[in-house]
Biotite code that builds the C-alpha atoms (Angstrom):
import biotite.structure as struc

atoms = struc.array([
    struc.Atom([115.198, 92.951, 117.915], chain_id="A", res_id=1, res_name="MET", atom_name="CA", element="C"),
    struc.Atom([113.556, 90.250, 119.949], chain_id="A", res_id=2, res_name="ILE", atom_name="CA", element="C"),
    struc.Atom([115.114, 89.022, 123.661], chain_id="A", res_id=3, res_name="LEU", atom_name="CA", element="C"),
    struc.Atom([114.139, 85.917, 125.130], chain_id="A", res_id=4, res_name="TYR", atom_name="CA", element="C"),
    struc.Atom([114.293, 86.467, 128.826], chain_id="A", res_id=5, res_name="ASP", atom_name="CA", element="C"),
    struc.Atom([113.637, 85.376, 132.371], chain_id="A", res_id=6, res_name="PHE", atom_name="CA", element="C"),
    struc.Atom([113.884, 87.805, 135.116], chain_id="A", res_id=7, res_name="PHE", atom_name="CA", element="C"),
    struc.Atom([115.928, 85.898, 137.347], chain_id="A", res_id=8, res_name="ARG", atom_name="CA", element="C"),
    struc.Atom([118.446, 84.428, 134.903], chain_id="A", res_id=9, res_name="SER", atom_name="CA", element="C"),
    struc.Atom([121.676, 86.148, 135.327], chain_id="A", res_id=10, res_name="SER", atom_name="CA", element="C"),
    struc.Atom([122.777, 85.307, 131.867], chain_id="A", res_id=11, res_name="ALA", atom_name="CA", element="C"),
    struc.Atom([119.663, 87.443, 130.691], chain_id="A", res_id=12, res_name="ALA", atom_name="CA", element="C"),
    struc.Atom([120.233, 89.946, 133.185], chain_id="A", res_id=13, res_name="TYR", atom_name="CA", element="C"),
    struc.Atom([123.635, 90.555, 131.589], chain_id="A", res_id=14, res_name="ARG", atom_name="CA", element="C"),
    struc.Atom([122.065, 91.072, 128.104], chain_id="A", res_id=15, res_name="VAL", atom_name="CA", element="C"),
    struc.Atom([119.798, 93.723, 129.593], chain_id="A", res_id=16, res_name="ARG", atom_name="CA", element="C"),
    struc.Atom([122.417, 95.515, 131.263], chain_id="A", res_id=17, res_name="ILE", atom_name="CA", element="C"),
    struc.Atom([124.375, 95.634, 127.982], chain_id="A", res_id=18, res_name="ALA", atom_name="CA", element="C"),
    struc.Atom([121.173, 96.549, 126.048], chain_id="A", res_id=19, res_name="LEU", atom_name="CA", element="C"),
    struc.Atom([120.404, 99.375, 128.412], chain_id="A", res_id=20, res_name="ASN", atom_name="CA", element="C"),
    struc.Atom([124.015, 100.770, 128.247], chain_id="A", res_id=21, res_name="LEU", atom_name="CA", element="C"),
    struc.Atom([123.823, 100.739, 124.379], chain_id="A", res_id=22, res_name="LYS", atom_name="CA", element="C"),
    struc.Atom([120.589, 102.563, 124.684], chain_id="A", res_id=23, res_name="GLY", atom_name="CA", element="C"),
    struc.Atom([118.836, 99.574, 122.794], chain_id="A", res_id=24, res_name="LEU", atom_name="CA", element="C"),
    struc.Atom([115.495, 98.278, 123.132], chain_id="A", res_id=25, res_name="ALA", atom_name="CA", element="C"),
    struc.Atom([114.012, 94.689, 122.550], chain_id="A", res_id=26, res_name="ALA", atom_name="CA", element="C"),
    struc.Atom([110.893, 93.330, 122.390], chain_id="A", res_id=27, res_name="GLU", atom_name="CA", element="C"),
    struc.Atom([110.742, 90.843, 125.239], chain_id="A", res_id=28, res_name="ARG", atom_name="CA", element="C"),
    struc.Atom([109.488, 87.659, 125.336], chain_id="A", res_id=29, res_name="ARG", atom_name="CA", element="C"),
    struc.Atom([109.558, 85.674, 128.545], chain_id="A", res_id=30, res_name="PHE", atom_name="CA", element="C"),
    struc.Atom([110.372, 82.096, 129.401], chain_id="A", res_id=31, res_name="VAL", atom_name="CA", element="C"),
    struc.Atom([109.565, 80.899, 132.802], chain_id="A", res_id=32, res_name="HIS", atom_name="CA", element="C"),
    struc.Atom([112.297, 78.696, 133.659], chain_id="A", res_id=33, res_name="LEU", atom_name="CA", element="C"),
    struc.Atom([110.783, 77.820, 137.142], chain_id="A", res_id=34, res_name="GLY", atom_name="CA", element="C"),
    struc.Atom([107.772, 76.306, 135.307], chain_id="A", res_id=35, res_name="LYS", atom_name="CA", element="C"),
    struc.Atom([110.096, 74.394, 132.753], chain_id="A", res_id=36, res_name="GLY", atom_name="CA", element="C"),
    struc.Atom([108.562, 76.728, 129.655], chain_id="A", res_id=37, res_name="GLU", atom_name="CA", element="C"),
    struc.Atom([112.093, 76.431, 128.388], chain_id="A", res_id=38, res_name="ASN", atom_name="CA", element="C"),
    struc.Atom([111.793, 72.653, 128.045], chain_id="A", res_id=39, res_name="ARG", atom_name="CA", element="C"),
    struc.Atom([108.749, 72.763, 126.049], chain_id="A", res_id=40, res_name="LYS", atom_name="CA", element="C"),
    struc.Atom([108.404, 71.930, 122.495], chain_id="A", res_id=41, res_name="ALA", atom_name="CA", element="C"),
    struc.Atom([107.357, 75.171, 121.316], chain_id="A", res_id=42, res_name="ALA", atom_name="CA", element="C"),
    struc.Atom([110.600, 76.923, 123.003], chain_id="A", res_id=43, res_name="TYR", atom_name="CA", element="C"),
    struc.Atom([112.738, 74.587, 121.757], chain_id="A", res_id=44, res_name="LYS", atom_name="CA", element="C"),
    struc.Atom([111.424, 75.166, 118.336], chain_id="A", res_id=45, res_name="ALA", atom_name="CA", element="C"),
    struc.Atom([112.695, 78.503, 118.550], chain_id="A", res_id=46, res_name="VAL", atom_name="CA", element="C"),
    struc.Atom([116.029, 77.839, 120.770], chain_id="A", res_id=47, res_name="ASN", atom_name="CA", element="C"),
    struc.Atom([117.198, 74.092, 120.537], chain_id="A", res_id=48, res_name="PRO", atom_name="CA", element="C"),
    struc.Atom([119.357, 74.452, 123.355], chain_id="A", res_id=49, res_name="GLN", atom_name="CA", element="C"),
    struc.Atom([116.527, 75.670, 125.612], chain_id="A", res_id=50, res_name="GLY", atom_name="CA", element="C"),
    struc.Atom([118.347, 78.306, 127.287], chain_id="A", res_id=51, res_name="PHE", atom_name="CA", element="C"),
    struc.Atom([117.803, 82.331, 127.942], chain_id="A", res_id=52, res_name="VAL", atom_name="CA", element="C"),
    struc.Atom([118.602, 84.649, 126.893], chain_id="A", res_id=53, res_name="PRO", atom_name="CA", element="C"),
    struc.Atom([118.138, 84.324, 123.037], chain_id="A", res_id=54, res_name="TYR", atom_name="CA", element="C"),
    struc.Atom([118.432, 87.268, 120.684], chain_id="A", res_id=55, res_name="LEU", atom_name="CA", element="C"),
    struc.Atom([116.798, 87.464, 117.436], chain_id="A", res_id=56, res_name="ILE", atom_name="CA", element="C"),
    struc.Atom([117.964, 90.560, 115.307], chain_id="A", res_id=57, res_name="ASP", atom_name="CA", element="C"),
    struc.Atom([116.230, 90.264, 111.851], chain_id="A", res_id=58, res_name="GLY", atom_name="CA", element="C"),
    struc.Atom([116.922, 86.985, 110.195], chain_id="A", res_id=59, res_name="GLU", atom_name="CA", element="C"),
    struc.Atom([119.997, 86.430, 112.783], chain_id="A", res_id=60, res_name="PHE", atom_name="CA", element="C"),
    struc.Atom([119.382, 84.417, 115.891], chain_id="A", res_id=61, res_name="ALA", atom_name="CA", element="C"),
    struc.Atom([122.285, 83.899, 118.918], chain_id="A", res_id=62, res_name="LEU", atom_name="CA", element="C"),
    struc.Atom([122.125, 82.306, 122.020], chain_id="A", res_id=63, res_name="SER", atom_name="CA", element="C"),
    struc.Atom([125.076, 82.697, 124.853], chain_id="A", res_id=64, res_name="GLN", atom_name="CA", element="C"),
    struc.Atom([125.173, 85.676, 126.792], chain_id="A", res_id=65, res_name="SER", atom_name="CA", element="C"),
    struc.Atom([128.839, 86.463, 125.822], chain_id="A", res_id=66, res_name="LEU", atom_name="CA", element="C"),
    struc.Atom([128.487, 86.041, 122.119], chain_id="A", res_id=67, res_name="ALA", atom_name="CA", element="C"),
    struc.Atom([125.052, 88.384, 122.409], chain_id="A", res_id=68, res_name="ILE", atom_name="CA", element="C"),
    struc.Atom([126.832, 90.999, 124.232], chain_id="A", res_id=69, res_name="ILE", atom_name="CA", element="C"),
    struc.Atom([129.755, 90.935, 121.952], chain_id="A", res_id=70, res_name="GLU", atom_name="CA", element="C"),
    struc.Atom([127.769, 90.932, 118.833], chain_id="A", res_id=71, res_name="TYR", atom_name="CA", element="C"),
    struc.Atom([125.931, 94.059, 120.253], chain_id="A", res_id=72, res_name="LEU", atom_name="CA", element="C"),
    struc.Atom([129.130, 95.962, 120.674], chain_id="A", res_id=73, res_name="ASN", atom_name="CA", element="C"),
    struc.Atom([130.204, 95.059, 117.504], chain_id="A", res_id=74, res_name="ASP", atom_name="CA", element="C"),
    struc.Atom([127.167, 96.355, 115.985], chain_id="A", res_id=75, res_name="LEU", atom_name="CA", element="C"),
    struc.Atom([126.971, 99.536, 118.157], chain_id="A", res_id=76, res_name="TYR", atom_name="CA", element="C"),
    struc.Atom([130.504, 100.288, 119.237], chain_id="A", res_id=77, res_name="PRO", atom_name="CA", element="C"),
    struc.Atom([130.071, 103.567, 121.320], chain_id="A", res_id=78, res_name="ASP", atom_name="CA", element="C"),
    struc.Atom([129.989, 103.131, 124.492], chain_id="A", res_id=79, res_name="PRO", atom_name="CA", element="C"),
    struc.Atom([132.596, 100.295, 124.103], chain_id="A", res_id=80, res_name="THR", atom_name="CA", element="C"),
    struc.Atom([132.575, 97.111, 126.438], chain_id="A", res_id=81, res_name="PHE", atom_name="CA", element="C"),
    struc.Atom([136.057, 96.489, 125.513], chain_id="A", res_id=82, res_name="LEU", atom_name="CA", element="C"),
    struc.Atom([139.223, 98.388, 125.921], chain_id="A", res_id=83, res_name="PRO", atom_name="CA", element="C"),
    struc.Atom([141.375, 99.338, 122.808], chain_id="A", res_id=84, res_name="ALA", atom_name="CA", element="C"),
    struc.Atom([144.512, 97.326, 123.608], chain_id="A", res_id=85, res_name="GLY", atom_name="CA", element="C"),
    struc.Atom([145.040, 93.819, 123.149], chain_id="A", res_id=86, res_name="PRO", atom_name="CA", element="C"),
    struc.Atom([146.200, 93.288, 126.591], chain_id="A", res_id=87, res_name="ALA", atom_name="CA", element="C"),
    struc.Atom([143.407, 94.945, 128.135], chain_id="A", res_id=88, res_name="ASP", atom_name="CA", element="C"),
    struc.Atom([140.851, 93.632, 126.010], chain_id="A", res_id=89, res_name="ARG", atom_name="CA", element="C"),
    struc.Atom([141.818, 90.177, 127.229], chain_id="A", res_id=90, res_name="ALA", atom_name="CA", element="C"),
    struc.Atom([142.146, 91.278, 131.009], chain_id="A", res_id=91, res_name="TYR", atom_name="CA", element="C"),
    struc.Atom([138.543, 92.400, 130.731], chain_id="A", res_id=92, res_name="VAL", atom_name="CA", element="C"),
    struc.Atom([137.536, 89.240, 128.753], chain_id="A", res_id=93, res_name="ARG", atom_name="CA", element="C"),
    struc.Atom([139.403, 87.185, 131.921], chain_id="A", res_id=94, res_name="SER", atom_name="CA", element="C"),
    struc.Atom([137.389, 89.020, 134.335], chain_id="A", res_id=95, res_name="LEU", atom_name="CA", element="C"),
    struc.Atom([134.312, 88.178, 132.719], chain_id="A", res_id=96, res_name="ALA", atom_name="CA", element="C"),
    struc.Atom([134.979, 84.383, 132.008], chain_id="A", res_id=97, res_name="LEU", atom_name="CA", element="C"),
    struc.Atom([135.703, 83.958, 135.585], chain_id="A", res_id=98, res_name="VAL", atom_name="CA", element="C"),
    struc.Atom([132.181, 84.456, 136.405], chain_id="A", res_id=99, res_name="VAL", atom_name="CA", element="C"),
    struc.Atom([130.527, 83.342, 132.904], chain_id="A", res_id=100, res_name="ALA", atom_name="CA", element="C"),
    struc.Atom([132.589, 79.908, 132.591], chain_id="A", res_id=101, res_name="CYS", atom_name="CA", element="C"),
    struc.Atom([134.156, 79.409, 136.435], chain_id="A", res_id=102, res_name="ASP", atom_name="CA", element="C"),
    struc.Atom([131.233, 80.548, 138.835], chain_id="A", res_id=103, res_name="MET", atom_name="CA", element="C"),
    struc.Atom([127.992, 80.539, 137.146], chain_id="A", res_id=104, res_name="HIS", atom_name="CA", element="C"),
    struc.Atom([127.903, 77.180, 135.565], chain_id="A", res_id=105, res_name="PRO", atom_name="CA", element="C"),
    struc.Atom([128.235, 75.807, 139.000], chain_id="A", res_id=106, res_name="LEU", atom_name="CA", element="C"),
    struc.Atom([125.363, 77.542, 140.410], chain_id="A", res_id=107, res_name="ASN", atom_name="CA", element="C"),
    struc.Atom([122.655, 77.592, 137.871], chain_id="A", res_id=108, res_name="ASN", atom_name="CA", element="C"),
    struc.Atom([119.350, 76.481, 138.143], chain_id="A", res_id=109, res_name="LYS", atom_name="CA", element="C"),
    struc.Atom([119.497, 73.309, 136.235], chain_id="A", res_id=110, res_name="ARG", atom_name="CA", element="C"),
    struc.Atom([122.630, 72.500, 138.517], chain_id="A", res_id=111, res_name="VAL", atom_name="CA", element="C"),
    struc.Atom([120.956, 73.194, 141.704], chain_id="A", res_id=112, res_name="LEU", atom_name="CA", element="C"),
    struc.Atom([117.569, 71.250, 140.539], chain_id="A", res_id=113, res_name="ASP", atom_name="CA", element="C"),
    struc.Atom([120.003, 68.223, 139.862], chain_id="A", res_id=114, res_name="TYR", atom_name="CA", element="C"),
    struc.Atom([121.522, 68.519, 143.196], chain_id="A", res_id=115, res_name="LEU", atom_name="CA", element="C"),
    struc.Atom([117.947, 68.758, 144.927], chain_id="A", res_id=116, res_name="LYS", atom_name="CA", element="C"),
    struc.Atom([115.886, 66.281, 142.692], chain_id="A", res_id=117, res_name="ARG", atom_name="CA", element="C"),
    struc.Atom([118.362, 63.458, 141.623], chain_id="A", res_id=118, res_name="ASP", atom_name="CA", element="C"),
    struc.Atom([121.108, 63.739, 144.370], chain_id="A", res_id=119, res_name="LEU", atom_name="CA", element="C"),
    struc.Atom([118.831, 64.481, 146.951], chain_id="A", res_id=120, res_name="HIS", atom_name="CA", element="C"),
    struc.Atom([120.838, 66.903, 148.745], chain_id="A", res_id=121, res_name="LEU", atom_name="CA", element="C"),
    struc.Atom([118.889, 68.952, 151.579], chain_id="A", res_id=122, res_name="THR", atom_name="CA", element="C"),
    struc.Atom([118.323, 72.748, 150.981], chain_id="A", res_id=123, res_name="GLU", atom_name="CA", element="C"),
    struc.Atom([121.131, 73.252, 153.685], chain_id="A", res_id=124, res_name="GLU", atom_name="CA", element="C"),
    struc.Atom([123.759, 71.260, 151.582], chain_id="A", res_id=125, res_name="GLN", atom_name="CA", element="C"),
    struc.Atom([122.475, 72.913, 148.487], chain_id="A", res_id=126, res_name="GLU", atom_name="CA", element="C"),
    struc.Atom([123.093, 76.307, 149.950], chain_id="A", res_id=127, res_name="THR", atom_name="CA", element="C"),
    struc.Atom([126.513, 75.019, 151.129], chain_id="A", res_id=128, res_name="THR", atom_name="CA", element="C"),
    struc.Atom([127.613, 74.127, 147.734], chain_id="A", res_id=129, res_name="TRP", atom_name="CA", element="C"),
    struc.Atom([126.498, 77.305, 146.296], chain_id="A", res_id=130, res_name="TYR", atom_name="CA", element="C"),
    struc.Atom([128.187, 79.433, 148.810], chain_id="A", res_id=131, res_name="ARG", atom_name="CA", element="C"),
    struc.Atom([131.680, 77.605, 148.439], chain_id="A", res_id=132, res_name="HIS", atom_name="CA", element="C"),
    struc.Atom([131.790, 78.039, 144.599], chain_id="A", res_id=133, res_name="TRP", atom_name="CA", element="C"),
    struc.Atom([131.055, 81.736, 145.018], chain_id="A", res_id=134, res_name="ILE", atom_name="CA", element="C"),
    struc.Atom([133.657, 82.303, 147.731], chain_id="A", res_id=135, res_name="ALA", atom_name="CA", element="C"),
    struc.Atom([136.223, 80.373, 145.801], chain_id="A", res_id=136, res_name="GLU", atom_name="CA", element="C"),
    struc.Atom([135.440, 82.441, 142.296], chain_id="A", res_id=137, res_name="GLY", atom_name="CA", element="C"),
    struc.Atom([134.979, 85.742, 144.161], chain_id="A", res_id=138, res_name="PHE", atom_name="CA", element="C"),
    struc.Atom([138.407, 84.975, 146.023], chain_id="A", res_id=139, res_name="ASP", atom_name="CA", element="C"),
    struc.Atom([140.098, 84.997, 142.774], chain_id="A", res_id=140, res_name="GLY", atom_name="CA", element="C"),
    struc.Atom([138.100, 87.507, 141.032], chain_id="A", res_id=141, res_name="LEU", atom_name="CA", element="C"),
    struc.Atom([139.042, 89.645, 143.763], chain_id="A", res_id=142, res_name="GLU", atom_name="CA", element="C"),
    struc.Atom([142.711, 89.100, 143.614], chain_id="A", res_id=143, res_name="LYS", atom_name="CA", element="C"),
    struc.Atom([142.710, 89.603, 139.754], chain_id="A", res_id=144, res_name="MET", atom_name="CA", element="C"),
    struc.Atom([141.068, 93.032, 140.112], chain_id="A", res_id=145, res_name="LEU", atom_name="CA", element="C"),
    struc.Atom([143.946, 94.397, 142.523], chain_id="A", res_id=146, res_name="ALA", atom_name="CA", element="C"),
    struc.Atom([146.709, 95.222, 140.118], chain_id="A", res_id=147, res_name="PRO", atom_name="CA", element="C"),
    struc.Atom([144.563, 97.382, 138.090], chain_id="A", res_id=148, res_name="ARG", atom_name="CA", element="C"),
    struc.Atom([142.164, 98.752, 140.804], chain_id="A", res_id=149, res_name="ASP", atom_name="CA", element="C"),
    struc.Atom([140.346, 101.766, 139.397], chain_id="A", res_id=150, res_name="SER", atom_name="CA", element="C"),
    struc.Atom([139.239, 103.066, 143.064], chain_id="A", res_id=151, res_name="GLY", atom_name="CA", element="C"),
    struc.Atom([135.912, 100.748, 143.084], chain_id="A", res_id=152, res_name="GLY", atom_name="CA", element="C"),
    struc.Atom([134.053, 102.249, 140.215], chain_id="A", res_id=153, res_name="ARG", atom_name="CA", element="C"),
    struc.Atom([134.705, 99.643, 137.596], chain_id="A", res_id=154, res_name="PHE", atom_name="CA", element="C"),
    struc.Atom([136.340, 96.319, 137.072], chain_id="A", res_id=155, res_name="CYS", atom_name="CA", element="C"),
    struc.Atom([138.498, 98.312, 134.490], chain_id="A", res_id=156, res_name="PHE", atom_name="CA", element="C"),
    struc.Atom([139.078, 102.230, 133.618], chain_id="A", res_id=157, res_name="GLY", atom_name="CA", element="C"),
    struc.Atom([136.198, 104.498, 134.155], chain_id="A", res_id=158, res_name="ASP", atom_name="CA", element="C"),
    struc.Atom([133.594, 103.216, 132.210], chain_id="A", res_id=159, res_name="SER", atom_name="CA", element="C"),
    struc.Atom([131.577, 99.900, 132.307], chain_id="A", res_id=160, res_name="ALA", atom_name="CA", element="C"),
    struc.Atom([133.005, 96.779, 130.455], chain_id="A", res_id=161, res_name="THR", atom_name="CA", element="C"),
    struc.Atom([132.323, 93.063, 129.865], chain_id="A", res_id=162, res_name="LEU", atom_name="CA", element="C"),
    struc.Atom([133.829, 92.226, 133.114], chain_id="A", res_id=163, res_name="ALA", atom_name="CA", element="C"),
    struc.Atom([131.107, 94.597, 135.106], chain_id="A", res_id=164, res_name="ASP", atom_name="CA", element="C"),
    struc.Atom([128.251, 93.541, 133.005], chain_id="A", res_id=165, res_name="ILE", atom_name="CA", element="C"),
    struc.Atom([129.036, 89.766, 133.959], chain_id="A", res_id=166, res_name="CYS", atom_name="CA", element="C"),
    struc.Atom([129.850, 90.734, 137.806], chain_id="A", res_id=167, res_name="LEU", atom_name="CA", element="C"),
    struc.Atom([126.854, 92.546, 138.859], chain_id="A", res_id=168, res_name="VAL", atom_name="CA", element="C"),
    struc.Atom([124.198, 89.742, 138.265], chain_id="A", res_id=169, res_name="PRO", atom_name="CA", element="C"),
    struc.Atom([126.700, 87.290, 139.932], chain_id="A", res_id=170, res_name="GLN", atom_name="CA", element="C"),
    struc.Atom([126.973, 89.601, 142.985], chain_id="A", res_id=171, res_name="VAL", atom_name="CA", element="C"),
    struc.Atom([123.235, 89.925, 142.816], chain_id="A", res_id=172, res_name="ALA", atom_name="CA", element="C"),
    struc.Atom([122.797, 86.173, 142.979], chain_id="A", res_id=173, res_name="ASN", atom_name="CA", element="C"),
    struc.Atom([125.265, 85.794, 145.993], chain_id="A", res_id=174, res_name="ALA", atom_name="CA", element="C"),
    struc.Atom([123.164, 88.337, 147.807], chain_id="A", res_id=175, res_name="ARG", atom_name="CA", element="C"),
    struc.Atom([120.009, 86.692, 147.312], chain_id="A", res_id=176, res_name="ARG", atom_name="CA", element="C"),
    struc.Atom([121.740, 83.554, 148.643], chain_id="A", res_id=177, res_name="PHE", atom_name="CA", element="C"),
    struc.Atom([122.808, 85.498, 151.496], chain_id="A", res_id=178, res_name="THR", atom_name="CA", element="C"),
    struc.Atom([126.702, 84.797, 150.873], chain_id="A", res_id=179, res_name="CYS", atom_name="CA", element="C"),
    struc.Atom([129.044, 86.272, 152.913], chain_id="A", res_id=180, res_name="ASP", atom_name="CA", element="C"),
    struc.Atom([130.871, 89.008, 150.862], chain_id="A", res_id=181, res_name="MET", atom_name="CA", element="C"),
    struc.Atom([132.852, 90.653, 153.406], chain_id="A", res_id=182, res_name="SER", atom_name="CA", element="C"),
    struc.Atom([135.932, 89.523, 152.206], chain_id="A", res_id=183, res_name="SER", atom_name="CA", element="C"),
    struc.Atom([135.604, 90.993, 148.878], chain_id="A", res_id=184, res_name="PHE", atom_name="CA", element="C"),
    struc.Atom([135.890, 94.743, 149.457], chain_id="A", res_id=185, res_name="PRO", atom_name="CA", element="C"),
    struc.Atom([136.681, 95.723, 145.728], chain_id="A", res_id=186, res_name="ARG", atom_name="CA", element="C"),
    struc.Atom([133.949, 93.664, 144.408], chain_id="A", res_id=187, res_name="ILE", atom_name="CA", element="C"),
    struc.Atom([131.326, 95.220, 146.907], chain_id="A", res_id=188, res_name="ASN", atom_name="CA", element="C"),
    struc.Atom([132.642, 98.593, 145.746], chain_id="A", res_id=189, res_name="LYS", atom_name="CA", element="C"),
    struc.Atom([132.129, 97.970, 142.144], chain_id="A", res_id=190, res_name="ILE", atom_name="CA", element="C"),
    struc.Atom([128.634, 96.544, 142.311], chain_id="A", res_id=191, res_name="TYR", atom_name="CA", element="C"),
    struc.Atom([127.482, 99.287, 144.477], chain_id="A", res_id=192, res_name="ALA", atom_name="CA", element="C"),
    struc.Atom([129.042, 101.818, 142.264], chain_id="A", res_id=193, res_name="HIS", atom_name="CA", element="C"),
    struc.Atom([127.297, 99.956, 138.949], chain_id="A", res_id=194, res_name="CYS", atom_name="CA", element="C"),
    struc.Atom([123.966, 100.022, 140.977], chain_id="A", res_id=195, res_name="MET", atom_name="CA", element="C"),
    struc.Atom([123.949, 103.597, 141.256], chain_id="A", res_id=196, res_name="THR", atom_name="CA", element="C"),
    struc.Atom([123.589, 103.673, 137.043], chain_id="A", res_id=197, res_name="LEU", atom_name="CA", element="C"),
    struc.Atom([120.406, 103.260, 135.463], chain_id="A", res_id=198, res_name="SER", atom_name="CA", element="C"),
    struc.Atom([121.275, 101.051, 132.977], chain_id="A", res_id=199, res_name="SER", atom_name="CA", element="C"),
    struc.Atom([122.465, 98.298, 135.832], chain_id="A", res_id=200, res_name="PHE", atom_name="CA", element="C"),
    struc.Atom([119.362, 99.237, 138.204], chain_id="A", res_id=201, res_name="ASP", atom_name="CA", element="C"),
    struc.Atom([116.569, 98.819, 135.563], chain_id="A", res_id=202, res_name="LEU", atom_name="CA", element="C"),
    struc.Atom([118.202, 95.639, 134.749], chain_id="A", res_id=203, res_name="ALA", atom_name="CA", element="C"),
    struc.Atom([117.869, 93.969, 137.846], chain_id="A", res_id=204, res_name="GLN", atom_name="CA", element="C"),
    struc.Atom([115.177, 90.857, 138.268], chain_id="A", res_id=205, res_name="PRO", atom_name="CA", element="C"),
    struc.Atom([112.974, 92.803, 140.687], chain_id="A", res_id=206, res_name="SER", atom_name="CA", element="C"),
    struc.Atom([112.272, 95.471, 138.035], chain_id="A", res_id=207, res_name="LYS", atom_name="CA", element="C"),
    struc.Atom([111.451, 93.167, 135.051], chain_id="A", res_id=208, res_name="GLN", atom_name="CA", element="C"),
    struc.Atom([107.741, 92.948, 133.879], chain_id="A", res_id=209, res_name="PRO", atom_name="CA", element="C"),
    struc.Atom([107.898, 88.987, 134.573], chain_id="A", res_id=210, res_name="ASP", atom_name="CA", element="C"),
    struc.Atom([109.361, 89.468, 138.212], chain_id="A", res_id=211, res_name="ALA", atom_name="CA", element="C"),
    struc.Atom([107.676, 87.439, 141.010], chain_id="A", res_id=212, res_name="GLU", atom_name="CA", element="C"),
])
């Protein structure tokens, strides 16, 4: 497998966690988003969307982090990222999608660049934007976690799921932007526990070969 990656991409961070949890190795090819390498013709020829992560597995290629993670989960079902029952699986997916669909798209690099470059927001205004959507997203997620509280180990049950794979990179980004996380004790406990596990720890941006 080949993974097109960028150390600071939270979507790529998710896939790195998934690969580590499955005990899988992929050849890493780095695309520097900050230098616009994703917009160049050479990378667009690989992935027309120009995003990371992008996974190539033999003759098959796939974009979008959640699709990649579920593909890996189907190919290598042990350990699984989704619980057995349909209701539980839907619940875990709903937690993951809060991050991947509601929070991350509002705060990813191309949105922040647009706010600064085209709408001329100051750095302070950009940070206010970021922190607002983080707080709103985590407020809802904290309440969604309450009915099935697993004691701060994982989002659901006794092992890492798709929800944890999405949550950890988003918390890491929130910490990088010094967001106030004091109102989210469940989220903080889950993050802290996950980061004691090598699969999560070794996937973090600062430990990637292309880290700056």
